N, C-alpha and C positions, 0 to 999 in steps of 0.2 A: 604648287597645285592647290586647287580649291577643294576643301574638305567639308563634307556634311557635318553639321553640328548636332549635338544631342538635343532632342525636342521634348521627350517625355520620359518620366520616371514613374515607377509604380507607386501606389499609395504606401506611405511609410508609417510604421508604428512609432509613436513618440512618447508613450508613457508605459510604465509597467506596474502591474499589481502583483503582490505576493499573497497568494491565497492557498492555504493548505499545502504549501511547499511547491506550488506551481507558478512559474514565471510566465505571465502572459502579456500580450501587447495590446495597446489601445490605439486605434487608427488615428491618423493625423486629423481627419475630419472632426473627431471628438474634441481634439485640442482646440481647433478653431471655433467649434460651436460653444466652447466654454465661455467665449467672449460675447455670444449673441445677446445675452440679457444683462450685460454689465451697464452700470450707470457711469456717467462721466467721472474720471478720476479713480474708478474702482479697478482693482487688479483682476487679472484672469483668475477665475475660481472663487473670488471673494463674494460672500453673501452679504445681504443687508445687515448692518450692525446697529445695535442700539447705542445711545450715548454712553461712553465709558466702557463699552464692551469690546474685548479683544477680537482681532480678525479670527474667524473660525469658531468663536465661542458661542454656544447655544444657550438658550434660556435654562438656567439651573434651578433646581429645587434647593431649599435650605439644607446645608450640609453635604450637598452633592458637588463632586469635583468638576473642574472645567472639562467639557467634552464627555462627561459621564452620562450615559443614557439610563432610562429606567431599567433596572435589572430584575431578573427573575431569581428566586431563591437558588443559591449555589452557582449563580452565573458570575463570571469575573467582570471587573470593570472594563467596559468597552467591548465585551464579547457580544456578538449578535446571535439571535436565536438560530439562524440558519447557517452559522459559521461562514459569513461572507468574508471578503478580503480583510485581513487583519490590519494592514496599513497600506498607504499609497506612497510610492516614490516617484516624484515628478521629474521625469527625464528632461522635459523642456526647460524647467527651472534650473536644473543642475547643469545642463549643457550651456545655458546662457551665462551662468555664474563662472564656469570654467573658461568660457571665451571672452568674458568681460563685456557682454552685450545684454540688452533687455530681452525678455521672453518674446515680445511681439516680433522682434527681428528674426528670431529663430523660426517662429511660426510662419512668418511671411516667406522665408526662404524655403521652408518645407513645402508650402503650398505652391511655390514656383517650380517645384520638381527636383530640388536639390536634396541629397541625402545628408544626414548629420555629419558624415565623414567629409563630404565636400564643403559643408558650411564651416567645419573646423579648419580644414586645410587652407581655405581661402583667407583664414586669419592666422596662418602660421602655426597651427596646432596639428600635429600628426595624428593619424588614426590610433597608433599605439599609445600615445599620450592621453588621448581622449578616453580610450577604453580603460587604461590604467586608473585614471582619475575617477571615472564612473564606477568602476569595480570597487575602488576603495570607499567611495561614498555609500554605495549600496551595501557593501559589507558591514560598514558601521551601522547602517539602518537596521540590518538584520540582527546584529548584536544587541542593539538597543531594544528590539522587539523581544528578544529572548529575555533580557533583563526585566522588561516590563511584564513578562509572563504572557504575552499575546501569541507567541509561537514557542514550540518546544525546541530543544537542542537538535533533535532528529530532523525536524522540519528545516531548521537553519542550515544544517549540514547538507541536506538535499538541495536547498536553494543555492547555496554557494557552489555546489558541484556543477551547476548549470549556468552560472553567471557569465563566464567568458563566452560560451557558445551563444547564449541568448542575446547578450549585449552586442556581440559582433553582428548578429543578424539585424539587430535594432538599428545600429548606427550606419550600417551599409545599405539598409533597405531590406525588407523581409525576403529571405532566401526562397527561391522557387524550387522546391525539391523535385518537381516534375521534369525540370530541365537538367540534362547532364552537363558537367563541366566540359569545355572544349578540350580535345585531345590532339596528340601529334602536332603540338605547337612548335613552330620553328622561327628563328630570327637569323637573317643573313644580311651582312653589311654589303651594300651594293656600290658605295662610293664614299667620299669623304663627308657626305652630308645626308646619306640615305640608308635606311635599314628596311629590308623587306620582311614582312611577317606573313605566315599562312598557317592554317590549322584545318582540322577536319570539321565538316558541317555537323551541327547538332540538330537532331530531329525536333521539330516544332519551334525552333528558334526563329525569330523574325529579324534580329539584329545582334550585334556584338559590341560590348564596351571594351575599349582598348586602354590599358593603364600603363604608364611609363614612370620609371625612377632612374636615378643615376647611381644607386647602390642596391644590392639585393634586398637589404632590410630597410631601405630608406622609405621616404614618403612617396607613394604612388598616386599620380593624378590622372584623371581621364583626359586623353588627348584627342579622342574621336569616337564616334559611333558609326558603324558600317553595317551594311546588309550583305556584304560578300564575305568570303572566307579567306581573304588576303588583304593586305594593306601595306602601303609604302609610307613610312614615316620619314619626312624630309625636313630640310632646313635645320639639320642637326650640326653639332660642333665636330670638327675633325679630331681624329685620334681620341675618341671618347667612348667609353662603354656605357650602353643603355640597357636597362632591364625592363622586361615587359610581362604582363599577365593579362588575361582577358576573361570576360564573362559572356555567356549566352543569355539572350533576353527575349521575352515575349510579353504579351499583355498581362500575364499573371505575375511576372516578376523576373528575377535574374537567377542564374545558376551560381554555384560556388565558383571560386577562381580556378583558372587553369594552373598548370605548373608554370614556374617562372623560367623564362629564357633570356638570353642576352647576346649582344653582338657589339663589336667595336668598329666604329667608322675609321676609314683610312683612305688616303689617296694613292696608295701603292697596291694596285690591283693588276693581276694578269688576266685580261679579259678572256673568258671562255668562249669557245666557238659554239654556234647553235647546232644542235643535233640534226644531222642530215638524213635523208632517205627514210623518214618515218613512214611506215606502212601499217595498215589495219586490215585484218582478214577475219571474216566471221567463221567460227569453227563449229557452232551449234546454235540452238535456240536461246542459249544463255551465256555464250562465251565469244569474246573477240580477242584475237591474238595481235599484239603490237611488237614491232622491232624497229631498230634504227642503228645508224653507224655510231661507233664509239667516238667520244670526244676526248682529245688529249688533255690530261691533267684533271679531268672530271673524276670525282670520287663517288657520285651517285646521280640519280636522275629523278626529277619530279614529274609525275604523270597527272594530267588534267583531263577531265571529261565534261561534256555538255550534251544536251539533247537537241541543240540546234547550232548551226555554224557560228552565229553571232550571239548565242545565249550566254548564260553565266557558267563559267568553267569552274569546277570544283576539283581540288587535288584529291585523287583517289588513292595514291600510294607513292612511296619513295623506294626506289630499287637501286641496287649496285650493279645490276646486269644491263644488257642492252636489248632485252626483250621482256615482255610481260603479258600474261593472260588475264584479262578482265572478265570475271565470272559473276554468276548470280544476277545476270541481266534479264530484262524482259524480252520475250520473243517478238519477232517481227517489228523491231524498233531500231531506228538509226541512231548511232552514238558518234560523237565527234571528239577527237583527241588532239592534244598537243603536249610537248614535253620540254623540260629545261634541263640543262647540264648544271651540276652543282659541285663546288668544293669549298674549302674553308674561307676562301676570299669572297665568295658570292655566287651568283647564278648567271647563266647565259640569258640571252633573249629567248623568247618562245620559238619553238620549231614551227614549221608550216602545219596547218590543220589537215588532218585526215579523218575519214569516216568509214564506217562499215555498218551493215544492217544484219541483225541476228535473224536466224532462220525462223520460219513459221512453225 
């Protein structure tokens, strides 16, 4: 089957500043703009140097240390009057070092819409390894700052307590807290090469990222981006267990991951019959009652709803009975329904479509 590919990712943070115990992110645009005024052969962030002067060394006064600014009485070396950030940890540089590539390669791939996780995984480095290496490097930088007297032990403790959360958001792309993580996520094997996924719709989401791995704690890669709340993953290997998680997405960013689900492909399926005699009856201005015939060997049923016969159907519930009352509907509105029978081996095909109109 033809699958839509991912086109856009949100603006990604690529640097982090430690200031007063707060870990904050620098947008990728800033990283790219660091190059704007560079001379040929000059590194990203490198300033004009005088002959014999080290990279980053400023003009010094007699007896003044490298990097030391004019100090006011009682002010520590390197301390700013307005207590600005005490040091900078260059994420791009560190990621490039971990991956064995140059900084410009990382910047180019970020600008192309890839996350740091995707950049790492394309080079055989898992998200957990990337996070572990970055956390170790940043932890060392924090310890060095304590030793240098630029931050206190209390500030260092606060920074370290937030490292895992902030670095995870950083490498995955800034988390969009306004979007809820998808819920009621299910995976059902449908054949020796296909697994069917579906989940509840997330308010304000415009699409969903689908991630897959071959072990629960393995490396997850994006296999597709969809605008629906269901997906069939095909061209899989027979008798293999696949693990999935998803994120809701809109123009502001991505949600947290959903729970992880899994299913095992197999060519030994007892095909379920399609639910017959599905009927829909309006019961009030906000309720429609559905019922259908029982399907042999079915353990549950998926119920799907749309507002037009050929529109997008969303799964509204999973039930173990052969009837269902859909409530909290809008009055004087026509709703369309179809159902599937389900068991541990997979799902049936869709039933016929029925509809009913709520009372005025």
